[in-house]
DRENLUMBA-154064 format. One record per residue (C-alpha): residue number from 1; residue in three letters; chain; x, z, y negated. Coordinates in steps of 0.5 Angstrom, whole numbers, padded with zeros to 4 digits. Each point is the difference from the previous one (the first is absolute). Layout:
N
seq, type, mol, xx, zz, yy
NUM, ala, A, X, Z, Y
...
END
This chain:
160
seq, type, mol, xx, zz, yy
1, met, A, -0024, 0053, 0013
2, lys, A, -0007, -0003, 0001
3, ile, A, -0003, -0007, 0002
4, glu, A, -0006, -0002, -0004
5, gln, A, -0005, -0006, 0002
6, val, A, 0000, -0005, -0007
7, ala, A, -0003, -0006, -0002
8, trp, A, 0004, -0006, 0001
9, ala, A, 0001, -0001, -0008
10, asp, A, 0002, 0007, -0001
11, pro, A, 0006, -0001, -0005
12, glu, A, 0005, 0004, 0004
13, ala, A, -0002, -0003, 0007
14, ala, A, 0001, -0007, -0004
15, ala, A, 0007, 0002, -0002
16, leu, A, 0002, 0003, 0007
17, arg, A, -0002, -0007, 0003
18, ala, A, 0004, -0004, -0005
19, arg, A, 0006, 0004, 0001
20, gln, A, -0001, -0001, 0008
21, arg, A, -0001, -0008, -0002
22, ala, A, 0007, 0000, -0004
23, glu, A, 0004, 0004, 0006
24, ile, A, -0003, -0005, 0005
25, ala, A, 0002, -0006, -0005
26, glu, A, 0007, 0003, -0001
27, arg, A, 0001, 0000, 0008
28, tyr, A, -0003, -0007, 0002
29, gly, A, 0003, -0003, -0006
30, thr, A, -0007, -0003, -0002
31, pro, A, -0005, 0002, -0005
32, asp, A, -0006, 0000, 0005
33, ser, A, 0001, 0001, 0007
34, glu, A, -0007, 0001, 0002
35, pro, A, -0001, -0004, 0006
36, gly, A, -0008, 0001, 0000
37, val, A, -0005, 0001, -0006
38, ala, A, 0002, 0006, -0004
39, pro, A, -0004, 0006, 0000
40, ser, A, -0005, 0001, -0006
41, ala, A, -0006, 0005, -0002
42, ala, A, -0004, -0005, 0004
43, asp, A, 0003, 0001, 0007
44, ile, A, 0003, 0007, 0000
45, ala, A, -0004, 0005, 0003
46, ala, A, 0004, 0006, -0002
47, phe, A, 0006, 0001, -0005
48, phe, A, 0004, 0007, 0000
49, val, A, 0005, 0002, -0005
50, ala, A, 0005, 0006, 0001
51, tyr, A, 0001, 0005, -0005
52, glu, A, 0006, 0005, -0001
53, asn, A, -0001, 0007, -0002
54, gly, A, 0001, -0002, -0007
55, gly, A, -0006, -0005, 0000
56, thr, A, 0005, -0006, 0000
57, ala, A, -0002, -0006, 0005
58, val, A, 0005, -0002, 0005
59, gly, A, -0003, -0003, 0006
60, cys, A, -0006, -0004, 0002
61, gly, A, -0003, -0004, 0006
62, gly, A, -0007, -0004, 0001
63, leu, A, -0004, -0002, 0006
64, arg, A, -0003, -0007, 0001
65, tyr, A, -0006, -0001, 0005
66, leu, A, 0002, -0006, 0005
67, gly, A, -0007, 0001, 0004
68, glu, A, -0001, 0003, 0007
69, gly, A, 0002, 0007, -0002
70, ile, A, 0007, -0003, -0002
71, gly, A, 0003, 0002, -0007
72, glu, A, 0007, -0002, -0003
73, val, A, 0005, 0004, -0004
74, lys, A, 0001, -0003, -0007
75, arg, A, 0005, 0001, -0006
76, met, A, 0003, 0006, 0004
77, tyr, A, 0005, 0003, -0005
78, val, A, 0004, 0006, -0002
79, ala, A, 0005, 0001, -0006
80, pro, A, 0007, 0000, 0002
81, pro, A, 0001, 0007, -0002
82, trp, A, -0005, 0002, 0004
83, arg, A, 0002, -0004, 0006
84, gly, A, 0002, 0005, 0006
85, ser, A, -0005, 0006, -0003
86, gly, A, -0005, -0001, 0005
87, met, A, -0005, -0003, -0005
88, ala, A, 0000, -0007, 0004
89, leu, A, -0003, 0003, 0006
90, gln, A, -0005, 0004, -0004
91, ile, A, -0002, -0006, -0003
92, leu, A, -0001, -0004, 0007
93, arg, A, -0003, 0006, 0003
94, gly, A, -0005, 0000, -0006
95, leu, A, -0002, -0007, 0001
96, glu, A, 0000, 0001, 0008
97, asp, A, -0005, 0006, -0001
98, trp, A, -0004, -0004, -0005
99, ala, A, -0001, -0006, 0005
100, leu, A, -0001, 0005, 0006
101, gly, A, -0006, 0003, -0005
102, gln, A, -0003, -0008, -0001
103, gly, A, 0000, -0001, 0008
104, trp, A, 0006, -0004, 0000
105, thr, A, 0004, -0001, 0007
106, ser, A, 0007, -0002, -0003
107, leu, A, 0004, -0002, -0006
108, arg, A, 0005, -0006, 0000
109, leu, A, 0005, -0001, -0005
110, glu, A, 0005, -0006, -0002
111, thr, A, 0007, 0002, -0003
112, gly, A, 0006, -0005, 0000
113, asp, A, 0007, -0001, 0003
114, ala, A, 0003, 0002, -0006
115, gln, A, -0003, 0007, 0000
116, pro, A, 0003, 0004, 0006
117, asp, A, -0001, 0006, -0003
118, ala, A, -0008, -0001, 0000
119, val, A, 0001, -0003, 0007
120, arg, A, 0003, 0007, 0002
121, phe, A, -0005, 0004, -0004
122, tyr, A, -0006, -0003, 0004
123, thr, A, 0003, 0000, 0007
124, arg, A, 0001, 0007, -0001
125, ser, A, -0007, 0001, -0003
126, gly, A, -0003, -0003, 0007
127, tyr, A, -0001, -0007, -0002
128, glu, A, 0003, -0005, 0005
129, arg, A, 0002, -0007, -0001
130, ile, A, -0006, -0005, 0002
131, pro, A, 0000, -0008, -0001
132, asn, A, -0001, -0002, -0007
133, phe, A, -0008, -0001, -0002
134, gly, A, -0004, -0003, -0005
135, ala, A, 0004, -0003, -0006
136, tyr, A, 0007, 0003, 0003
137, thr, A, -0001, -0005, 0006
138, gly, A, 0006, -0004, 0001
139, val, A, 0004, 0003, -0006
140, glu, A, 0007, 0002, 0003
141, ser, A, 0002, 0005, -0006
142, ser, A, -0007, 0004, 0002
143, trp, A, 0000, 0005, 0005
144, cys, A, -0007, 0003, 0002
145, phe, A, -0002, 0007, 0002
146, glu, A, -0006, 0004, 0003
147, arg, A, -0002, 0007, 0002
148, pro, A, -0006, 0001, 0004
149, phe, A, -0004, 0006, -0002
150, gly, A, -0001, 0003, 0007
151, ser, A, -0002, 0007, 0003
152, asp, A, 0007, 0002, 0002
153, arg, A, 0002, 0001, -0008
154, asn, A, -0002, 0004, -0005
155, phe, A, -0001, -0004, -0007
156, ala, A, -0001, 0006, -0004
157, ser, A, 0004, 0000, -0007
158, pro, A, 0006, 0005, -0001
159, thr, A, -0003, 0001, -0007
160, arg, A, -0007, 0002, 0002
END
């Protein structure tokens, strides 16, 4: 398995994001449950794709810079056959490594109340629930989380 930084417009990245949005639409029963501005090439600082050993793209995640050293995880996704394999954690740690390398001090994210699997994953990965921020403020179905980068934690990715 390898994780590579790619352009937002990369066809495999776009296909993974489309799969992620289709799954979210199915869970929430609406074609667009994005409370805020959807991420785009203009506001995503970095986007990564995970490839299985045969070279097939099976997961992704990106980062949006919010300012003041804070980034937001966007479009985190792992194809269903690869869930539980540790790939999601490797993608997340890769995002954290990249953010730390930029001098960012924490990462935030938003997930929803219909995604208990995501909530479990992020809390097990060291993220703690915070009051909703930005466009998620006042959206009851949105749950926000944050993980500050402290000197007490080694953020080295297990893939490196």
